[in-house]
C-alpha positions in Angstrom: 0.0 0.0 0.0 1.3 3.5 -0.9 -0.2 6.8 0.2 0.6 10.3 -0.7 1.0 11.5 2.9 3.9 13.9 3.4 4.8 12.4 6.8 7.6 14.3 8.5 9.1 15.8 5.4 10.5 13.1 3.2 9.6 12.4 -0.4 5.9 12.8 0.1 5.4 9.1 -0.7 4.8 6.5 2.0 5.5 2.8 1.4 3.3 0.6 3.5 4.9 -2.6 4.7 2.9 -5.2 6.7 -0.8 -5.7 7.3 -2.3 -9.2 6.9 -2.3 -9.8 10.6 0.7 -7.7 11.6 0.9 -3.9 12.1 1.6 -1.9 9.0 4.8 0.1 9.0 4.8 3.2 6.8 8.3 3.9 5.5 8.5 7.6 4.8 6.2 8.7 7.5 8.5 7.9 10.4 12.1 6.6 10.6 11.9 2.8 10.3 14.5 0.2 11.5 15.1 -2.9 9.3 17.2 -5.3 11.2 18.0 -8.9 12.0 20.7 -11.5 11.6 22.5 -11.7 8.2 21.5 -15.3 7.7 18.9 -17.7 9.2 21.4 -19.8 11.0 18.6 -21.4 13.0 15.1 -20.7 14.2 16.4 -20.3 17.8 18.8 -17.6 16.6 16.1 -15.8 14.6 13.8 -15.8 17.7 16.6 -14.6 20.0 17.4 -11.7 17.8 13.8 -10.8 17.1 13.1 -10.8 20.8 16.0 -8.4 21.4 14.9 -6.1 18.6 11.3 -6.1 19.6 12.2 -5.0 23.1 14.5 -2.3 21.6 11.8 -1.0 19.2 9.3 -0.8 22.0 11.7 1.1 24.2 12.5 3.6 21.4 8.9 3.6 20.0 10.5 2.8 16.7 8.6 1.0 13.9 10.7 -1.9 12.6 10.9 -4.8 10.1 12.7 -8.1 10.8 15.2 -9.1 8.1 17.2 -12.2 7.5 18.3 -14.3 4.5 17.3 -17.9 3.7 20.1 -18.2 1.1 23.4 -16.3 1.1 23.8 -16.8 -2.6 26.8 -14.5 -3.2 29.3 -15.7 -0.7 33.0 -15.2 -1.5 34.0 -18.9 -1.4 32.1 -21.8 -3.0 32.2 -23.8 0.2 30.8 -21.1 2.5 27.6 -21.6 4.5 24.6 -20.4 2.6 21.5 -20.9 4.8 18.6 -23.2 5.3 17.1 -22.8 1.8 13.8 -21.5 0.6 11.3 -23.7 2.2 12.8 -23.9 5.7 13.8 -20.3 5.6 10.3 -19.1 4.7 8.9 -21.2 7.6 11.2 -19.5 10.1 10.3 -16.1 8.7 6.6 -16.9 9.0 7.1 -18.0 12.6 9.0 -14.8 13.5 6.3 -12.8 11.8 3.5 -14.5 13.8 5.3 -14.8 17.1 6.5 -11.2 17.3 3.7 -9.6 15.2 6.3 -7.8 13.0 6.6 -7.4 9.2 9.4 -9.4 7.7 11.7 -9.1 4.7 14.2 -11.3 2.9 16.2 -11.2 -0.3 15.3 -12.9 -3.6 17.9 -13.9 -6.2 16.0 -15.3 -9.2 12.6 -14.4 -10.6 11.1 -17.8 -9.7 11.6 -17.0 -6.0 9.6 -13.8 -6.0 6.1 -15.3 -5.9 6.6 -17.9 -3.1 8.6 -15.4 -1.0 5.9 -12.8 -1.4 3.3 -15.2 0.1 5.2 -15.0 3.4 7.1 -11.7 3.6 5.9 -8.1 3.6 8.9 -6.5 1.8 11.0 -8.1 -1.0 14.7 -7.2 -1.0 16.9 -7.3 -4.1 20.6 -7.7 -3.4 23.0 -5.0 -4.6 24.8 -7.3 -7.1 21.4 -8.0 -8.8 20.0 -4.5 -8.8 19.9 -4.1 -12.6 18.4 -7.6 -13.4 15.3 -6.6 -15.2 13.5 -10.0 -15.0 14.1 -10.2 -11.2 12.9 -6.6 -10.6 9.8 -7.1 -12.7 9.0 -10.4 -11.0 9.3 -8.7 -7.6 7.0 -5.9 -8.8 4.5 -8.3 -10.2 3.9 -9.8 -6.7 2.3 -6.5 -5.5 4.6 -6.4 -2.5 6.8 -3.3 -1.9 10.4 -3.8 -3.0 13.7 -2.6 -1.4 16.4 -2.5 -3.9 20.0 -2.1 -2.7 22.0 0.1 -5.0 24.9 -1.8 -6.5 28.4 -1.0 -5.3 29.2 -0.4 -8.9 26.2 1.8 -9.8 26.0 5.6 -10.0 23.1 6.9 -7.9 21.5 8.7 -10.8 21.4 5.3 -12.6 18.9 4.0 -10.0 16.3 5.8 -12.1 16.3 2.7 -14.2 15.5 0.6 -11.2 12.6 2.9 -10.3 11.2 2.6 -13.8 11.4 -1.2 -13.7 9.7 -1.6 -10.3 7.5 1.4 -10.2 8.0 4.5 -8.1 4.9 3.8 -6.0 6.3 0.5 -4.7 10.1 0.8 -4.4 12.6 1.9 -1.8 16.3 2.4 -2.7 19.1 1.5 -0.2 22.6 2.9 -0.1 25.2 0.4 1.0 28.5 1.9 -0.1 30.4 2.1 -3.4 33.5 0.3 -4.5 36.7 2.2 -3.6 39.4 0.5 -5.5 39.8 -3.3 -4.9 38.6 -4.5 -1.5 37.1 -1.5 0.1 33.9 0.6 0.1 33.2 4.3 0.7 29.9 6.0 1.3 29.1 9.0 -0.9 26.2 10.6 0.9 25.2 12.6 -2.2 23.6 9.4 -3.3 20.9 9.7 -0.6 20.0 13.1 -2.0 20.1 12.0 -5.6 18.0 8.8 -5.0 15.4 10.6 -2.9 15.1 13.2 -5.7 13.5 10.3 -7.7 10.5 10.6 -5.4 11.1 7.3 -3.5 12.0 6.6 0.1 15.7 5.9 0.8 17.4 3.6 3.3 20.9 3.5 4.6 22.6 0.1 5.2 24.8 0.9 8.1 26.5 -2.5 8.5 27.2 -3.5 4.9 28.7 -0.1 4.3 31.6 -1.0 6.6 32.5 -4.1 4.6 35.9 -4.7 3.0 35.0 -7.2 0.2 37.4 -9.3 -1.7 39.7 -12.3 -1.3 38.4 -15.6 0.1 36.4 -13.9 2.9 34.6 -10.5 3.2 35.9 -8.5 6.1 34.9 -5.1 7.5 35.3 -2.7 10.4 32.2 -2.1 12.6 34.0 0.8 14.3 32.7 2.9 11.5 29.1 1.9 11.7 28.1 4.6 14.2 29.6 7.6 12.4 28.3 6.5 9.0 24.8 6.0 10.4 24.9 9.4 12.1 26.0 11.1 8.9 23.2 9.4 7.0 20.6 10.6 9.5 22.0 14.2 9.1 21.6 14.0 5.3 18.1 12.5 5.5 16.9 8.9 5.4 13.6 7.1 5.7 14.9 3.8 7.1 18.0 2.4 8.7 19.2 -1.1 7.9 21.5 -3.1 10.2 22.4 -6.7 10.7 22.3 -7.9 14.3 23.7 -11.0 15.9 24.0 -11.8 19.7 27.5 -13.2 19.2 28.9 -11.6 16.0 32.3 -13.4 16.2 30.3 -16.7 15.9 28.2 -15.5 13.0 28.3 -17.8 9.9 28.3 -14.8 7.6 29.3 -11.1 7.9 31.0 -11.8 11.3 33.1 -8.6 10.9 30.2 -6.2 10.5 27.2 -7.5 12.4 26.3 -5.7 15.6 25.0 -6.8 19.0 21.6 -5.4 20.0 23.1 -3.2 22.7 25.6 -1.8 20.1 22.7 -1.0 17.8 20.8 0.6 20.6 23.6 3.1 21.2 23.7 3.9 17.5 20.0 4.4 17.3 20.0 6.8 20.2 22.2 9.1 18.2 20.5 8.5 14.9 17.0 9.3 16.3 18.3 12.4 18.0 19.8 13.7 14.7 16.7 12.7 12.8 14.3 14.5 15.2 16.6 17.6 15.3 16.8 17.8 11.5 13.0 17.2 11.1 12.2 19.7 13.8 14.5 22.4 12.4 13.0 22.0 8.9 9.5 22.0 10.2 10.0 25.2 12.2 11.7 27.1 9.3 9.1 28.1 6.6 10.5 27.6 3.1 13.6 25.8 4.2 12.6 22.5 2.5 12.0 24.3 -0.8 15.4 26.0 -0.6 17.3 22.7 -0.1 19.4 21.3 -2.9 17.1 18.2 -3.3 13.9 20.3 -3.3 12.6 18.3 -0.3 12.4 18.9 3.4 13.5 16.4 6.0 
């Protein structure tokens, strides 16, 4: 569901995620958290993280969506752990959705996965490496579910206009997750948030994947930079914040170098929410400021 409500000063378009027995989260109306473990290592782990995040969201009065992957299809090494697979993964996601009354999201990798995944989840996610795959984007759009497309590390932000055309501006959100900086490192160009939002769609910042150092036989990263990157994104203007969370990151079977504990995320969210509210309040109290901004929008 998409409405034209302005919310607190974003694009003017609100992306509804949820319903069908769980509360609807409106991305673009309030800042939304999208979080969960990188991969569905087990049902027990998914429930443990969901319980921690649900408590955090209640305390901060923050709408949220649970995220985890049933298949890590783009691992660096052929023998790396990938996940429980489609059927078992969707069952775990359905159980999280029901038990914690929260919308859920997961990524799809081929067009044939879109329809069965959409029967369970509330938001389809397209991985960065696949962000230009027309058949995949159109299959996701055809389900009628909203779609979060991660901007490829190789893609200029203005080129995401093609993604919006393929999915439809009324049902897509774009996510910034860093751009290639030579071989084996990423850098965040915050101008991309402004440029993608100028397309009239909500934007999300992926705070954990942006700290990755890809390449070699194993993807590394440095979570020390998660907090400052997230604070900067909030200052520029975002509609959602994405973070991967694990109770014991050093034991994680994927993205061990960048996942956060729930308490680490809580500290980051405190700063992000303060900046977000300050920015929104300053714009709301200054007539005409939004129109004077470079992106032509107020947030």
